[in-house]
C-alpha angles and dihedrals in degrees: 000000000000114000123239112269089249087058096045119120117276114248088228120088137196093016092170090064095053129100122248091250092051092051093048094048092048093050091047090051090053093045091057089066093061100077089050090054090049090049091057088058098052095111091054092044089051093052092050094045095049091050092050091047091056094054096037091052088055092055100272125138132235118229125191116198126186147124133243115348092354092054092048091051090054091050092049092051094046094046092053095055098077097051094039100043105016096240118146113268093247096059095078115030131182120205126190132192107258095027127245092333088067092061091075104018126038115252094186099170092055092078093065096072109095094193100048097074093061090043089055091050092049089063086071094051094236120208136194088265091068132088127218122199116191116212118203131143092204095040092223106077106141094216091056097037093053091047097052092044092053092042092053091048088053092054100256119140109256133201138153145201111216133161102220131066121244097017127165092241093051089051091050098056136066097228112035123181112197110188109183112199098166130229116347123246086242105041111258096356097133093175084082121058096354091050092047091051092050091048091052092050094048089050089054095045100051097035091053090043092054094044092050093048095053105263095122132058116200101324095322131111092229096169098047117135116252095227101144143017094265092057092045089054092048092048091048090054091050092050092047091051093049097045106027090233122146113263097255093050090046090052093051091048090050095049092046093055100031100226140049092242095053093042094053092043091052092049092049091048090052091050092050090050095056 
């Protein structure tokens, strides 16, 4: 039986005999192939993104579901949407086989239960307005496969990001993205190129989703949460640029209204009222 491409032998041999510089250069050489692989998938990424946008704009949620590295990447992407774009935490949700414990410590056996993924989704009371994107380097993880099959049967929009062609998960969903990055530098270690490819695609999906649904103005994150000094300073700069106010006045306006968007809107309303 031929292995999946993600399990194929690395073209690099005798790694334990190599110098640090050799190892770093070889990994960097492999990593440079990943954006090219993602680029070849742009039509599929576009189809998935447009479908998610339509449901999200109507109030639906986006769920990522995966195991291991793939599951952690979904959680990272979902957790960054509220502070970056100001959306409520429940609008983009990442689920991982093994639950929250698996975020920090591998729960490898958890991915083998084909029923548990849908059970985990059911805790969120999913509806046909929601979208589920399965994340799996192999494209055959039972936890993910069972979840997307049940989600599609329940009328949810289903997509996936996998790193092999012709996988069971890709066949089970409406909007598959198959990003083939080839054998890993370290044979079978899909946290490397496969993980990088998935991260790039999730960046593209949610950033485009948030832009298209009104969470960005120009190229600015105008709804970002002001949760630390760095973000307050960034927001102050955005307000000052938009209004022409001195930095301290811009900062006070920002803190009064809680977001760049509301601060600028309040200033413009005041100007119109003069």
